[in-house]
C-alpha positions as CSV (number, residue, x, y, z in Angstrom):
1,M,-76.0,86.7,127.3
2,I,-76.0,90.3,126.2
3,A,-73.8,91.3,123.2
4,T,-70.7,93.2,124.2
5,T,-69.1,96.2,122.6
6,A,-65.7,95.7,121.0
7,P,-63.1,97.4,123.3
8,Q,-60.9,100.3,122.4
9,T,-63.3,101.5,119.7
10,S,-63.7,105.3,119.4
11,F,-67.4,106.3,119.2
12,V,-69.1,109.4,117.8
13,A,-70.9,111.5,120.3
14,E,-74.1,113.4,119.2
15,K,-76.6,115.7,120.9
16,G,-78.8,113.1,122.4
17,S,-82.1,113.5,124.3
18,P,-82.9,114.5,127.9
19,H,-85.4,111.7,128.2
20,P,-85.5,109.1,129.4
21,L,-83.0,109.4,132.3
22,G,-80.2,106.8,132.5
23,A,-78.6,104.8,129.7
24,T,-81.1,103.8,127.0
25,P,-79.8,101.4,124.3
26,G,-81.3,101.4,120.8
27,P,-80.6,100.1,117.3
28,E,-78.1,102.8,116.5
29,G,-76.4,103.4,119.9
30,V,-77.0,104.5,123.5
31,N,-78.6,107.6,124.8
32,F,-77.3,108.9,128.2
33,S,-79.2,111.4,130.3
34,L,-78.2,112.7,133.8
35,F,-80.0,115.3,135.9
36,S,-77.9,117.9,137.7
37,E,-79.2,121.4,138.4
38,N,-76.0,122.8,139.8
39,A,-73.2,121.1,137.7
40,T,-71.0,123.2,135.5
41,G,-69.6,120.3,133.5
42,V,-70.1,116.6,132.9
43,E,-67.9,113.9,131.4
44,L,-69.1,110.4,130.3
45,L,-66.4,107.7,130.8
46,L,-66.5,104.6,128.7
47,F,-64.7,101.5,129.9
48,S,-63.8,98.5,127.8
49,T,-64.5,96.0,130.6
50,H,-65.9,96.0,134.1
51,D,-62.4,95.9,135.6
52,A,-60.6,98.2,133.2
53,P,-58.4,100.6,135.3
54,Q,-59.1,103.6,133.0
55,P,-61.7,104.6,130.5
56,F,-60.8,104.1,126.8
57,Q,-62.9,107.1,125.8
58,T,-63.9,110.2,127.7
59,I,-66.7,112.3,126.2
60,T,-67.0,115.9,127.4
61,L,-70.6,117.2,127.2
62,D,-71.0,120.6,125.7
63,P,-73.4,122.7,127.8
64,Y,-74.6,124.5,124.6
65,V,-75.3,121.2,122.8
66,N,-75.7,118.4,125.4
67,K,-77.8,120.2,128.0
68,T,-81.5,120.9,128.1
69,F,-82.8,122.7,131.2
70,H,-80.9,120.7,134.0
71,F,-80.6,117.5,132.0
72,W,-77.1,116.6,130.6
73,H,-77.4,114.2,127.6
74,V,-75.5,112.6,124.8
75,F,-76.1,109.9,122.2
76,V,-73.2,107.6,121.6
77,R,-73.6,106.2,118.1
78,G,-72.6,102.5,117.7
79,L,-72.4,101.8,121.4
80,R,-74.3,98.7,122.5
81,A,-75.8,97.1,125.6
82,C,-73.3,95.7,128.2
83,A,-71.0,98.7,127.7
84,H,-69.5,99.9,131.0
85,Y,-69.6,103.6,131.9
86,A,-69.5,106.2,134.6
87,Y,-69.5,110.0,135.0
88,R,-67.3,112.8,136.3
89,V,-69.3,115.9,137.3
90,D,-67.8,119.3,137.9
91,G,-69.3,122.2,139.9
92,P,-68.8,124.2,143.1
93,F,-67.4,122.7,146.3
94,N,-69.2,124.8,148.9
95,P,-70.5,122.7,151.8
96,A,-72.1,125.8,153.4
97,A,-74.4,126.0,150.3
98,G,-74.9,122.3,150.1
99,H,-72.6,121.7,147.2
100,R,-70.0,118.9,147.2
101,F,-68.9,118.5,143.6
102,N,-65.5,116.9,143.0
103,K,-64.4,116.2,139.4
104,N,-61.9,113.7,140.7
105,K,-64.7,111.3,141.7
106,V,-65.9,108.7,139.3
107,L,-69.7,108.3,139.7
108,I,-72.2,105.7,138.9
109,D,-75.5,106.5,137.2
110,P,-78.5,106.9,139.6
111,Y,-80.7,105.4,137.0
112,S,-78.4,102.5,136.1
113,R,-80.0,99.0,136.0
114,G,-76.8,97.4,136.9
115,N,-73.4,98.3,138.4
116,T,-70.1,96.4,139.0
117,N,-67.7,96.7,141.9
118,S,-64.8,94.5,140.7
119,V,-62.2,97.1,141.4
120,W,-64.2,99.1,144.0
121,K,-62.3,100.5,147.1
122,R,-64.6,102.3,149.4
123,V,-61.8,104.2,151.1
124,D,-60.7,105.8,147.8
125,A,-64.2,107.2,147.4
126,C,-64.1,109.0,150.7
127,G,-61.1,111.2,150.1
128,P,-60.7,114.1,147.6
129,D,-58.3,112.4,145.2
130,D,-59.0,110.7,141.9
131,N,-60.4,107.2,142.2
132,A,-60.8,106.1,138.6
133,T,-58.8,102.9,139.1
134,S,-60.9,101.8,142.1
135,S,-64.4,103.1,141.3
136,M,-67.7,101.4,140.6
137,R,-69.0,101.4,137.1
138,S,-72.5,101.2,135.6
139,V,-73.6,98.9,132.9
140,V,-75.8,99.7,129.9
141,I,-78.7,97.2,130.1
142,D,-81.7,96.9,127.8
143,P,-84.8,96.3,129.9
144,A,-86.8,95.3,126.8
145,A,-84.3,92.5,125.9
146,Y,-86.1,89.9,128.0
147,D,-88.9,87.4,127.4
148,W,-91.3,87.3,130.4
149,E,-93.2,84.5,128.6
150,G,-96.5,85.9,129.8
151,D,-95.5,86.1,133.4
152,Q,-97.9,88.2,135.6
153,P,-98.1,89.1,139.3
154,L,-100.0,86.4,141.2
155,E,-102.2,89.0,143.1
156,R,-103.0,86.6,145.9
157,P,-105.1,88.2,148.7
158,M,-102.9,89.3,151.6
159,E,-104.9,87.3,154.1
160,N,-104.0,84.1,152.2
161,L,-100.3,84.6,152.2
162,I,-97.8,82.4,153.9
163,I,-94.7,84.6,153.8
164,Y,-91.1,83.3,154.0
165,E,-88.8,86.2,154.8
166,M,-85.4,85.6,153.1
167,H,-81.9,87.1,152.7
168,V,-80.8,86.3,149.2
169,R,-77.2,85.5,150.2
170,G,-77.9,83.9,153.5
171,F,-80.6,81.5,152.1
172,T,-78.2,79.5,150.0
173,Q,-74.7,80.6,151.1
174,S,-73.9,77.5,153.1
175,P,-72.5,74.5,151.2
176,S,-75.3,72.5,152.9
177,S,-77.8,74.2,150.5
178,G,-76.3,72.1,147.7
179,V,-76.9,74.7,145.0
180,E,-74.6,75.4,142.1
181,H,-74.5,79.2,142.7
182,P,-74.8,79.8,146.4
183,G,-75.8,83.2,147.6
184,T,-77.4,84.3,144.4
185,F,-80.7,84.9,142.7
186,A,-80.0,81.7,140.7
187,G,-79.5,79.8,144.0
188,I,-83.0,80.7,145.1
189,I,-84.4,79.1,141.9
190,E,-82.7,75.8,142.8
191,K,-84.4,75.8,146.2
192,I,-88.0,76.4,145.0
193,P,-88.9,72.7,145.7
194,Y,-87.8,73.3,149.3
195,L,-90.0,76.4,149.6
196,K,-92.9,74.5,148.1
197,D,-92.4,71.7,150.7
198,L,-92.6,74.3,153.5
199,G,-95.9,75.6,152.1
200,A,-94.7,79.1,151.4
201,T,-96.9,81.1,149.1
202,T,-94.7,84.2,149.0
203,V,-91.1,85.1,149.6
204,E,-90.2,88.5,151.1
205,L,-86.7,89.4,150.0
206,L,-84.6,91.6,152.2
207,P,-82.9,94.5,150.3
208,V,-81.9,93.5,146.8
209,F,-80.9,96.9,145.6
210,D,-77.1,97.5,145.0
211,F,-75.3,98.0,148.3
212,D,-71.6,97.8,149.5
213,E,-70.8,94.5,151.2
214,T,-67.3,95.8,151.9
215,D,-68.6,98.6,154.2
216,V,-67.4,97.8,157.7
217,L,-70.3,98.8,160.0
218,R,-68.6,98.0,163.3
219,V,-65.8,96.0,164.8
220,V,-66.6,93.3,167.5
221,D,-63.8,91.6,169.4
222,G,-61.3,92.7,166.8
223,R,-63.3,91.3,163.9
224,P,-64.7,93.7,161.3
225,L,-68.4,93.2,160.5
226,P,-69.3,94.4,157.0
227,D,-72.7,95.3,155.7
228,Y,-74.6,92.0,155.4
229,W,-78.3,93.2,155.4
230,G,-78.2,95.8,152.6
231,Y,-80.1,98.6,154.2
232,S,-77.8,101.3,152.7
233,T,-78.6,101.5,149.0
234,M,-76.1,102.5,146.3
235,G,-78.4,102.2,143.3
236,F,-82.2,102.1,143.4
237,F,-82.8,100.5,140.0
238,A,-79.9,98.0,140.1
239,P,-80.0,94.5,141.5
240,Q,-77.2,93.8,143.9
241,S,-74.3,92.7,141.8
242,A,-73.0,90.2,144.4
243,Y,-76.2,88.3,144.0
244,C,-75.6,87.8,140.3
245,V,-73.6,85.1,138.6
246,G,-72.8,87.3,135.5
247,A,-72.7,90.8,136.8
248,G,-69.6,91.6,134.8
249,S,-71.5,90.7,131.6
250,G,-74.5,93.0,132.5
251,N,-76.8,90.2,133.4
252,H,-78.3,91.8,136.5
253,L,-81.8,92.3,135.3
254,H,-81.9,88.9,133.5
255,E,-80.9,87.0,136.6
256,F,-83.3,88.8,138.9
257,R,-86.2,88.4,136.4
258,D,-85.4,84.7,135.9
259,M,-85.8,84.3,139.7
260,V,-89.1,86.1,139.8
261,K,-90.5,84.3,136.8
262,A,-89.5,80.9,138.2
263,L,-91.1,81.7,141.6
264,H,-94.3,82.8,139.9
265,R,-94.4,79.6,137.8
266,A,-94.2,77.7,141.1
267,G,-97.1,79.7,142.5
268,I,-94.9,81.8,144.8
269,G,-95.2,85.5,144.9
270,V,-92.5,88.0,145.6
271,I,-92.4,91.0,148.0
272,L,-89.4,93.3,148.1
273,D,-88.2,95.0,151.3
274,V,-87.1,98.4,150.0
275,V,-85.1,101.3,151.4
276,F,-85.9,104.7,150.0
277,N,-85.2,107.1,152.8
278,H,-81.4,107.2,152.7
279,T,-78.4,106.0,150.7
280,D,-74.9,104.5,151.4
281,E,-73.2,107.8,150.8
282,G,-74.2,108.9,154.4
283,N,-72.9,112.1,155.8
284,H,-69.9,114.3,154.9
285,L,-67.5,111.6,156.0
286,G,-69.0,109.0,153.7
287,P,-68.0,108.0,150.2
288,T,-68.9,110.0,147.1
289,F,-70.0,107.5,144.4
290,S,-73.2,108.9,142.9
291,F,-75.9,111.3,144.2
292,K,-73.5,113.4,146.4
293,G,-71.2,114.1,143.5
294,I,-73.8,114.6,140.9
295,D,-75.8,117.2,142.8
296,N,-75.8,116.9,146.5
297,R,-78.2,119.7,147.1
298,T,-80.8,118.4,144.6
299,Y,-80.8,114.7,145.5
300,Y,-80.7,115.0,149.3
301,F,-82.6,117.0,152.0
302,L,-80.1,119.1,153.8
303,V,-80.5,120.7,157.2
304,P,-78.6,123.9,158.1
305,C,-76.8,124.1,161.4
306,S,-74.8,127.1,162.5
307,I,-72.9,128.5,159.4
308,T,-72.6,125.2,157.6
309,W,-74.8,122.2,156.7
310,T,-74.9,119.1,158.8
311,F,-74.7,116.2,156.4
312,Q,-76.2,113.6,158.6
313,A,-79.3,115.0,156.8
314,A,-77.7,113.7,153.6
315,E,-79.0,110.3,154.8
316,T,-82.4,111.4,153.5
317,L,-83.0,111.1,149.8
318,S,-85.0,113.8,148.2
319,T,-87.7,111.8,146.4
320,A,-89.8,114.9,146.2
321,T,-87.6,116.2,143.4
322,T,-89.4,115.2,140.2
323,P,-86.3,114.3,138.2
324,S,-85.1,111.9,140.9
325,R,-88.2,109.7,140.6
326,R,-89.0,107.1,138.0
327,S,-92.3,105.4,137.5
């Protein structure tokens, strides 16, 4: 379990560093860095818990102190891993120029390694009004705070693979699976003997990046069908929170890595089905929860049509922009 930060503590904000992007915890605190070329203002919101309705501290970044080139950054002294945070980003709202800034929107970090959706309401992210009480939040996670115990990729030749394609939730969701934590990464660990009996050498996991299971894709016979498959990503570095047992405690990476390590120990490799060409924010009618509100014109490829921009093109993530890539 990752140590938590005491709630309602006022933290000192310092200049910080533009690199690395995201939230990076260290012995003295946490460094935050966010890329936005066209923003005019950025606020860092700190929440005491994953389901706190309002931040207990809002840190306004000074563009003369907390900005280098197009990187907005701040170091929060004393803050620790497992802290919950989000952003508000201000700037022009000019769809004709590709800008859709709205300071009312609470935004998750594109580089977060974990997010929570305990109070998330998708409809509130679609309108222009403030959605602090019903927004997603990111979690500060230390990627170095994990013992891989010497684990390495199996590197089995492709021609020797027997691949079992798997949906993480669907694989153990039924009570008939008999697992303690159905529909989770932990549930897969419990079913490793079953996979071994089948002769599988590799599992191919359908999308495990964060996505919105509350998004109703269509209605059939009066019954809403939400997003089950996960092909509309919300966060490209964050494991799906619904597949975690302890997402509220910031255990996203630990639980995903535990699964990978256990599979490798059993001689089973892991392949990820990934989605890089679009996000769950969709077009101009979709929710604003991250990229669109941080810098729509930078993070997405936009296509002009008539005198405005058609934001169906916002389905295409601009991975060609250097700051939006991470090795």
